[in-house]
Structures are given as C-alpha cells and as structure tokens.
C-alpha positions as CSV (number, residue, x, y, z in Angstrom):
1,M,108.6,88.9,53.5
2,K,111.5,86.4,53.4
3,I,114.3,87.4,55.7
4,Y,118.0,86.3,55.4
5,E,120.4,87.3,58.2
6,D,124.1,86.8,58.3
7,P,126.0,89.0,60.9
8,S,129.3,87.1,60.4
9,A,131.1,90.0,58.7
10,T,130.8,92.2,61.7
11,Y,132.7,91.9,65.0
12,P,131.6,89.0,67.2
13,D,129.5,90.8,69.9
14,A,128.1,93.6,67.7
15,I,124.4,94.4,68.3
16,D,123.7,92.8,64.9
17,H,124.1,89.4,66.6
18,Y,121.2,90.1,68.8
19,H,118.7,91.4,66.2
20,N,117.2,88.0,65.2
21,F,115.2,89.5,62.3
22,K,114.4,86.0,61.2
23,E,111.7,85.6,63.9
24,F,109.6,87.9,61.6
25,C,110.3,85.9,58.5
26,T,107.4,84.6,56.4
27,E,107.4,82.6,53.2
28,D,107.4,84.9,50.3
29,K,108.5,84.2,46.7
30,E,108.6,87.9,45.6
31,I,110.0,90.0,48.5
32,A,113.2,89.4,50.5
33,F,115.2,91.4,53.0
34,F,118.9,90.7,53.6
35,A,120.7,91.9,56.8
36,G,124.5,91.5,57.0
37,W,127.5,92.9,55.2
38,A,128.2,89.3,54.0
39,Y,125.5,89.6,51.4
40,M,127.5,92.4,49.8
41,D,131.1,91.3,50.5
42,K,130.4,87.7,49.5
43,Y,127.8,88.4,46.9
44,R,128.8,85.6,44.6
45,S,128.0,83.1,47.4
46,Y,124.5,84.5,47.8
47,Q,123.8,85.6,44.2
48,S,121.4,82.7,43.5
49,Q,119.4,83.4,46.6
50,I,119.2,87.2,45.9
51,E,118.2,86.9,42.3
52,K,115.2,84.6,43.1
53,Y,113.2,87.6,44.3
54,Q,111.5,90.4,42.4
55,T,112.0,92.9,45.2
56,T,115.0,92.9,47.5
57,A,116.1,95.1,50.3
58,F,119.4,95.3,52.1
59,F,120.4,96.8,55.5
60,N,123.7,98.7,55.2
61,T,125.4,99.7,58.5
62,E,128.6,101.0,56.8
63,H,127.5,104.6,56.1
64,P,129.2,107.1,56.3
65,C,132.2,105.2,57.7
66,V,133.1,103.4,54.5
67,F,133.9,106.7,52.7
68,Q,136.8,107.4,55.1
69,G,138.9,104.8,53.4
70,T,140.6,104.3,50.0
71,D,139.3,100.8,49.1
72,Q,137.3,101.5,46.0
73,N,135.7,98.0,46.0
74,M,134.3,98.6,49.5
75,T,133.0,102.0,48.5
76,D,131.3,100.5,45.4
77,L,129.8,97.8,47.4
78,S,128.5,100.2,50.1
79,A,127.0,102.4,47.4
80,D,125.6,99.3,45.6
81,S,127.0,100.5,42.4
82,N,125.9,97.4,40.5
83,K,122.4,97.9,41.8
84,I,122.1,94.4,43.3
85,F,119.2,95.5,45.6
86,N,116.0,97.4,44.9
87,K,116.2,99.2,48.3
88,I,119.1,100.0,50.7
89,Y,118.3,100.9,54.3
90,T,120.9,102.9,56.2
91,H,121.2,104.8,59.5
92,C,122.8,107.8,57.7
93,P,120.1,110.1,56.2
94,Y,122.7,112.4,54.6
95,T,124.4,109.5,52.7
96,A,121.0,108.2,51.6
97,E,120.0,111.6,50.2
98,W,123.5,112.0,48.6
99,L,123.4,108.6,46.8
100,N,119.8,109.1,45.7
101,E,120.7,112.4,44.2
102,K,123.7,110.9,42.4
103,E,121.5,108.1,41.0
104,S,118.4,110.3,40.4
105,D,116.5,107.6,42.3
106,N,115.2,106.9,45.8
107,R,116.7,103.4,46.5
108,F,118.4,104.6,49.7
109,Q,116.3,105.1,52.7
110,S,117.2,106.1,56.3
111,I,115.9,103.9,59.2
112,H,116.2,103.7,62.9
113,V,118.7,101.6,64.9
114,P,116.7,98.5,65.9
115,F,116.7,96.9,69.3
116,N,115.4,93.4,70.1
117,K,112.5,93.7,72.6
118,K,113.5,90.4,74.1
119,Y,116.4,92.3,75.8
120,M,114.3,95.3,77.1
121,T,113.4,95.7,80.7
122,E,110.3,97.2,82.2
123,K,111.9,97.5,85.6
124,L,113.8,100.6,86.7
125,E,116.7,99.0,88.6
126,E,118.4,100.6,91.6
127,K,121.2,102.8,90.4
128,Q,124.7,101.8,91.7
129,F,126.8,104.0,89.4
130,D,126.6,107.6,88.5
131,A,128.0,107.6,84.9
132,L,129.2,105.4,82.1
133,Y,131.1,105.8,78.8
134,W,131.6,103.0,76.4
135,G,133.7,103.4,73.3
136,G,137.2,104.4,72.3
137,M,139.2,107.6,72.6
138,H,139.4,109.2,69.2
139,N,139.0,112.9,69.9
140,I,139.3,115.4,72.7
141,H,135.5,115.0,73.2
142,H,136.2,111.6,74.6
143,K,139.0,112.9,76.8
144,D,136.5,115.4,78.2
145,I,134.0,112.7,78.9
146,I,136.5,110.6,80.8
147,D,137.8,113.6,82.7
148,S,134.3,114.3,83.8
149,I,133.0,110.9,84.8
150,K,136.2,109.6,86.6
151,D,135.4,111.8,89.6
152,H,132.1,109.8,90.1
153,K,131.2,106.2,90.5
154,Y,131.7,105.3,86.9
155,N,132.5,102.7,84.3
156,F,134.7,103.1,81.2
157,L,134.2,100.3,78.8
158,T,136.3,99.9,75.7
159,V,137.7,97.2,73.3
160,G,141.2,98.4,74.3
161,P,143.7,101.3,74.0
162,Q,145.3,99.7,70.9
163,T,142.2,100.9,69.0
164,W,142.3,104.5,70.2
165,S,143.2,107.0,67.5
166,L,143.4,110.2,69.6
167,W,147.2,109.8,69.8
168,W,147.6,109.1,66.1
169,S,147.3,112.6,64.8
170,K,147.5,116.2,66.2
171,D,144.3,117.0,64.2
172,R,142.3,115.0,66.8
173,W,143.4,117.5,69.4
174,A,142.0,120.4,67.5
175,G,140.7,123.0,70.0
176,S,143.0,121.9,72.8
177,E,146.2,123.9,73.7
178,G,147.7,121.0,75.6
179,P,149.6,119.7,77.4
180,F,148.6,116.4,75.9
181,P,148.6,113.5,78.4
182,Q,149.8,110.0,77.5
183,S,147.4,107.3,76.6
184,N,148.4,105.1,79.5
185,L,146.9,107.6,81.9
186,Y,143.5,107.1,80.3
187,A,144.0,103.4,80.0
188,S,144.3,103.3,83.8
189,Y,140.7,104.6,84.0
190,I,139.3,101.6,82.1
191,T,136.9,99.4,84.1
192,G,136.0,96.8,81.5
193,I,137.7,95.6,78.2
194,N,135.6,94.0,75.5
195,I,132.9,92.9,77.9
196,K,129.9,91.0,76.5
197,R,127.0,93.2,75.3
198,E,124.5,91.7,77.7
199,L,126.8,92.5,80.6
200,M,127.1,96.0,79.3
201,W,123.3,96.3,79.2
202,Q,123.2,95.1,82.8
203,L,125.6,97.9,83.8
204,L,123.5,100.5,81.9
205,R,120.4,99.4,84.0
206,K,122.4,100.1,87.1
207,T,123.8,103.5,85.9
208,K,122.2,106.9,86.0
209,V,123.9,108.5,83.0
210,N,125.5,107.3,79.7
211,V,127.5,110.0,78.1
212,M,127.8,109.8,74.4
213,T,128.5,111.6,71.1
214,N,126.9,110.8,67.7
215,L,130.0,111.6,65.7
216,L,132.8,110.0,63.7
217,Y,136.2,111.7,64.1
218,T,138.6,112.3,61.3
219,D,142.0,113.8,60.6
220,E,143.5,115.4,57.6
221,K,144.5,112.1,56.0
222,I,140.9,110.8,56.3
223,N,139.6,114.2,55.0
224,N,141.7,113.8,51.9
225,N,140.3,110.3,51.3
226,I,136.8,111.7,51.5
227,R,137.5,114.5,49.1
228,Q,138.5,111.9,46.5
229,H,134.9,110.7,46.2
230,D,132.8,112.2,43.3
231,Q,130.6,115.0,44.5
232,W,131.7,114.5,48.1
233,E,130.9,118.1,48.9
234,K,127.2,117.4,48.2
235,N,126.9,115.0,51.2
236,S,125.9,117.0,54.3
237,A,127.7,114.5,56.4
238,F,131.0,116.0,55.1
239,S,130.1,119.6,55.7
240,H,132.3,120.0,58.8
241,L,135.5,118.2,57.8
242,D,137.4,121.4,58.8
243,Q,136.4,120.5,62.4
244,F,137.4,116.8,61.8
245,I,133.9,115.5,62.6
246,M,131.1,113.7,60.7
247,P,127.7,112.6,62.0
248,Q,126.8,109.0,62.8
249,I,123.9,107.9,64.8
250,K,125.3,105.2,67.1
251,T,123.6,102.2,68.6
252,R,124.2,103.7,72.0
253,P,121.0,105.8,72.1
254,V,118.5,103.0,71.6
255,E,120.5,100.6,73.7
256,T,120.6,103.2,76.5
257,A,116.9,104.1,76.3
258,A,116.0,100.4,76.2
259,N,117.9,99.8,79.4
260,K,116.5,102.8,81.3
261,C,119.6,104.9,81.6
262,L,119.7,108.7,81.0
263,M,121.2,109.7,77.7
264,V,123.5,112.8,78.0
265,V,124.6,113.7,74.5
266,K,127.2,116.1,73.0
267,R,125.5,118.7,70.9
268,D,126.9,118.9,67.4
269,P,126.2,120.7,64.0
270,W,123.8,117.9,62.9
271,N,122.1,116.7,66.1
272,I,120.9,113.5,64.4
273,Q,119.7,112.2,67.7
274,E,116.7,114.5,67.3
275,N,115.5,112.3,64.4
276,F,114.6,109.7,67.0
277,F,114.4,111.3,70.5
278,E,113.3,114.7,71.8
279,P,115.8,116.8,73.7
280,D,114.9,117.7,77.3
281,K,112.0,115.3,77.2
282,E,113.8,112.0,76.3
283,F,117.5,113.0,76.6
284,I,119.8,115.9,77.6
285,Y,122.3,117.8,75.6
286,Y,125.6,119.1,76.9
287,N,127.7,121.7,75.0
288,D,131.1,121.4,76.6
289,K,133.1,119.9,79.4
290,K,132.0,122.5,82.0
291,E,128.3,121.9,81.3
292,L,128.8,118.1,81.3
293,H,130.4,118.4,84.8
294,S,127.5,120.4,86.0
295,I,124.9,117.9,84.6
296,L,126.6,115.0,86.2
297,E,126.7,116.7,89.6
298,D,123.0,117.6,89.4
299,V,121.9,114.1,88.3
300,K,123.9,112.6,91.1
301,I,122.1,114.7,93.7
302,N,118.7,115.0,92.1
303,W,118.2,111.7,90.3
304,K,114.4,111.7,90.9
305,N,114.2,114.8,88.7
306,Y,115.5,112.8,85.7
307,E,113.6,109.5,86.1
308,Q,110.7,110.7,83.9
309,I,113.1,111.6,81.1
310,V,114.4,108.0,81.3
311,E,110.9,106.6,81.3
312,N,109.9,108.8,78.3
313,A,112.9,107.5,76.3
314,F,112.2,103.9,77.1
315,N,108.6,104.3,76.0
316,K,109.7,106.0,72.8
317,A,112.1,103.1,72.0
318,V,109.7,100.3,72.9
319,S,106.9,101.9,70.9
320,N,108.9,102.8,67.8
321,Y,112.4,101.3,67.5
322,T,112.2,97.5,68.1
323,T,113.3,95.0,65.5
324,K,109.6,94.3,64.9
325,H,109.0,98.0,63.9
326,F,112.2,97.9,61.8
327,V,111.0,94.8,59.8
328,E,107.4,96.2,59.5
329,K,108.7,99.5,58.0
330,I,110.8,97.7,55.4
331,K,108.0,95.3,54.5
332,K,105.5,98.1,54.1
333,E,107.8,100.1,51.8
334,C,108.7,97.1,49.7
335,L,105.1,96.1,49.0
C-alpha cells in the first residue's frame, strides 16, 4: 500500500508529526493511504496523486470537533461530501456510524489512536512525581483535576491560559455553585507551557498518574451550531449536549500507556476508553473530585499495588495500538 503523509495542517508538535507511517509504505499502483488534513484542505494540490489510485483511504482526526463550528466548507470536507476517498478512518465511532447511516454506506470506519513503537519504553522508570495533567481548562472537570493534583508532586502542562475556555461562558461551570476563581490563580499552577512532546513523554515515565477525560466541552453557542447540522440528533456523540459534553478519545490514553504511567480517567456517559483498554485491569475510573482525591492518595502510598495495571496497559498498547498495527488494519480492509 502506497502511503502519503503530510502533517503540516496540524499544530507543530502534534502526535501526527511522530507517526512516520511512511516507514510501512510499499510500491502499489492500486491502493493508497493518505494521512494529514492537508489532503482534504488542499485537495486541488494533491488531486492528481489521489486520482491515480483505484482504492484510497484517508485518516480524519477532526471528528467530532469539526461539527462544533459554522464553517460549512470544513464540515463538508470532514464528511467527505464529494466522496474523494473510498474509506475514511476516524477515532470517533459515533460519527462514523452517523455518516454511514446518512450515506447508506460503510465508508467511515473507527480506528485506534496509533503510537510509534520507536518512542515506547520497556523500562519502568523511577517515579519522581505523583500526578500529571496536560491540556487546557475548558470545564469544571479540569478545575477539579488541578485542585486535586496541586497538593501532590505534580506537573500541569498546557499550551497557555490564552486558550482556556472555562472562563468564556457560564455554561462551562454547569454543576458548580461558585464562587468562581479567576484564571490567573490556575495559571499560577502551570509547570510547563507548550513543552515538546518528547519531553512530555519523559515526564510521563517519571510520573505515577496521568489524570484525563475523554470529552469535548461545549456551551450553548456551540450546541446551537451542532443543532444546525442535518440529522444531528442521530449522532450519539451529541446525545448529552444538555450537559455540555461530547465524547472524544484523546491521544493521551495510548501515550500514557506507552510511557508506563497509570491512566486515571473521568467516567462519562460513553466511556469510549473501554473500546481500547479494560477498566481496573488497564486503567482506573474516577467519578468525582472526592474519589479522584482518594485515588491519588492511595496511589501515592501504595504504588506497588498499581504497577501491574501500568504493565497491562503498556502490553495492550504495544501489542495492538502501534503505527504498524494501524497501517496493517487499513491495508487489510482496503484489499
């Protein structure tokens, strides 16, 4: 299978830049796989390459995020309305099912988040930190995480407070009675801004727990945008807009598993994490701030009791979720 890869349309240090799918490229005049939003966004520049092949597959990382906006061109590209590709691979099983139903076809297929085995480590490093969170602050769930980890030896990694949307809308504080602290208080807890991904992986290896959610957070404005899409209500990803949440499997789980750090994950209505990892055996759920606090305290004291969970998750990732597994799955399904 011929492989074309262009991660230029995503931000500079995204995991896409570390995939290197091309190492599995073989000469093929019939089947080709295209990875990178550039092949959609700049289709005219790549049209002659794409049209050379009888069967083409595309890796779309925009689902379900793209449906939050109002740019119809972006939506049409993400849904491949012009049917440029024979198959579209996405991390969102709900959007894949929804678009297939709308088309009465099965072009859209869900697939795991891939990790390049080159960056995996067999060694369980000595743990220097108790907990880590990397990401922005877009909902009170994130406030709860920072409130919980800051009392431990922790790291809080983010691209910067200017990207945080928690303070943009009262909808993002749903479930909280206040008082609402200012963003500069949480900015003071940051330990790293926009650090390189390989440095972040090094920190994961030295940390006991990575706390995460597999959710996108909305507000009423975003909800109204979503409701403009035809048959929006048939997409299960949009089933809990009243709670201002949507599911999205992040890259964090596989990155955390590959770097032998314990995944502690916020339970939600979809629990998409279970499509890839088994709870209690390969990661741990928490339900609320109180339970997260309890888990962090226990892991801190009884780390040995959790090392097997970390090892199980690593073994699952290295045996199923590498870039090689990713390419092999696509190749098999395109034959």
